[in-house]
N, C-alpha and C positions, 0 to 999 in steps of 0.2 A: 694626602687626603684619601680616606678609605671610601670606598664606594659603598652605598646602602646595601645592606643584606636583601636579596629578593625575599619576599613574604612567604612563608610557608602556606600549602594549602590547608585550608581549616579543616578540622575534622567535622564531619556532617555525617555521623552515622544514622542516615535516615532510616534505612531499612533494619539497621541493628536495633535502634531505638524502639521499632515497632514490632520488635521480637521476630523480625524476617531475618534469615541468614543472609549476610551479604555476600556477593559473588567476589571472592578473592583472587587476585593473581599473585604468585611469588615470582620476583624477578630481582635481577641484579641491581643495586643501586647505581644511578647514573650522576655525572657532575649536575645535572640538572635537579637532583633529588636532595642537593645539600641542605636547603631550608626546613624541608622535610625532615631529614635525619637530625639536624639541630634541634627541631622542635621535639622529636621523640627523646633524644638524648636528655635535653633539659627536664622533660617530664620524668624520665627515669631517675636523674639526679634529685629531683622532687621527692619521688617514691621512697628512694634510698637514703634520703635526708644528708645530702650533701651538696643541695643547690647553691649554697652560698659560697661553696669552693668550686663549683663548675667553671672552668676557664676557657671551654674549645668555643673556637670561634668558627664562622663559615670559611674564612681564609685557611685556618687550620686544616679543616677537612678537605678543602681543596688541594692543598698541598700534599698531606699526608695520606689521603686516600684516592685522590684521583690524579695525583701527579706522575712524574714519569718513574719512580719506584714507591709503588704504594705500599704504606706499612699495615694497612688493614683493607678488608673487603667488607660489603654489607649486602644482605638481602633485604628486599621491602616487600611488605604485604600490602598491597593496593586493592581498596575497595573500588572496583570496576565502575559501579553506578555513580558514585560521587567523585571518582579520580582522587582519592584521599590516602594518604599513607597511614595505614591502621596499625602497623606494626613494624618491627625491625629486628635483624640478628646481624650484630657486628662481629667479625671474627677476622684471625690472622693464622698464619701458619708458623710453625716452629720447624725449621728445616729438619734434618735427618736425626734420629735419636738412635738409640742402641740396635734398633733392627733396620736401619737405613730407610724408614718410612717416616714421612712427616706427620706431625700432630696437628689437627685442626682445633684451635682454640677459640671457642665462642666467648667473647668478652661481654658482650651485652644483648640481652633478648629482652624486648620490651614490647607489649601490646596496649594501644591506648585503651583507657578505662572503659569507653563507650563499646569497644570491640571483644571484650573479655568474655570467656565462655563460648566462643564461636570456633573453637579448634584452630585459631590462626597461629598461636604459639607452636602448637604441634606441627602445622604446615611448614612454619620456618624451619623448625629443628629438622624435619624430615628433609627439607632443600638442602640444609647443610649436610645432613649424612649423605645425600647424593654428590654433593659436592665434595666431601671428603673421599668418597669412592673414586671420583673421577681424578682427584690428586694423588690417589695411591696411598692415603693416609693409613697409619695403623692403628690410629685411636682419635677420638674428639674428647676433649676436656673442657670444664667450665667450673666457676666458682658459683655457690649459691649463698647469698646474704645469711648471717646467722640468724636464726630463728624465722627464716621464711619457709614455714613446713608446707604451704601450698607449693612452693617452686620444688621442694624435696619430693613431694607426691608427684608432682607433674613428671619430674625427669624420670623418677622409678618408674611410672607407668609406661614412659617410653623405652625402658629397657636401660636406663642410666643407672650405675651403681656408685654408692658413696664411696669416695676414696678415704681409707682411713691409715693407709700406709704413710703416706706423707703428710705434713704438718705445714701449713702455709706460714712463711715468714715475710717479713717486710722491713724496708728500711726507708724514712722519709728523707728529704731533701737535707734537713739539717744533718742527719747522721751520714749521709753520703759525702756532704762537704766536710764534716770532721773526719771520718774516715780517710778522704782523699789527702787531707793536708797531713795527717799523721804518716801517710805511706810516702810523702815526698820527701 
């Protein structure tokens, strides 16, 4: 029997809704933040149109993000007045590449709708840049949803450059299974 998931802290952007800039603290996500990460991830899935396929659970996050061998890391933007997670940046590292320096890959950046326009996304990306510098990374990478011109302008304003040299490719589970069978 699975234990019930702890409830996430409800978003209460009281200062933000009044037009007052919230006081935001950027910090590493902790195991106790799993409900908030899950809430923000679900909101991102809704925003990007894959909510029906979203399959991440609190247990998945506990094992894969906070277990003995984390597969990802996260930064949270916390509204200090309400103790609410206002946004997240989920990232992972690709170990050494051609220059023997790791790459920090920003997998998910999301700011709750009530907190947008408050530079929280910028604060999260700046925190990742500092983290990348601490890890000795040679670069940061991320993807932008096709047609999300606001995100493109946001990243460009921060100094990001569109990658036109490489074209993203993918293979879904059915393709993996078919290819694996042909190879055996």
